[in-house]
N, C-alpha and C positions, 0 to 999 in steps of 0.2 A: 805860878811864878809871880803873878801880880801880888798875891797875898804875901809871899816871902819878901818881895821887893819893898812892900809897904809896912813890913814889920809885924805882919799877922801870921798866925798859924794857918797852914794850908788846910783845905777841907779834908775830912777823913776819907780814906779810901775804903770802900765797903765791899765791892765785888771781889770774888775769889781771884780773878785775874789781876786786879789792882793789888791785892794783898800778896799774890804770888810774885809780882814784879818787885814789890818792896822787899819781900823776904830774900829775893835773889841778891840783894845788896849786902846781906848779912850771913848767908849760908851758902857754902860752896856747892853743895849738891843741888840746891834749888837753882843756883846760877847756871850750872851745867845743864840742868833740865830746861831752863828758859832759853839757853843758847840753842838747844836742839829745836825749839819752836821757832826761834828767830831765823835760823838757817833752813827752815822748812824741811827738817829731817824727820820730825815726828809731829803729829797733830796734838794740839793742846789737851784734848780730852784723854788721849793716851798717856801723856806725861802725868797729868793730874790723877790718873787712875793707878799709878804705880804705888806700891806700898811705901809709906813713910813720907811721901812728898807733902800731902795735905797736913800731916802732923807737924812737919817742919815749918810750914807756912803758919800754922796756928801758934806754934811755939814762939816764933819771931814776933807775931802780932801781940802776944800776951806780955811783952815787956822787953824782950831783947832789943827790939828796934824802937827807938824813941825818935829823937831828932837826928838828922843827918850829921855826921861828924864835921867839925870845923866851926869857925866863928859865925855868929849871927850877923845880920847886916850892920848893926851898930858897932860891933867889935871889929868888923872888917873895915869900916870907914875910919875908925880910930887908928887901926894898924896902917892904913894907907896914908893917913895924914901925918904919921910920925916920921 
């Protein structure tokens, strides 16, 4: 959050769980799988062992997910001052 607040790119997320959480913002199946983990319905290793989940995480990582949608800090400040 500090990096974004100061206009810098946040550090890269490298672990599988970090990438999994990021992919959940872009893929509905991954989101539902993450929700199962958050609600303590299924263990993370069981969810990640399902066919296709890791593939979807990798697919999002390879380009579908870049920056979060919406204005960056400078654009937001400009919008708020208008």
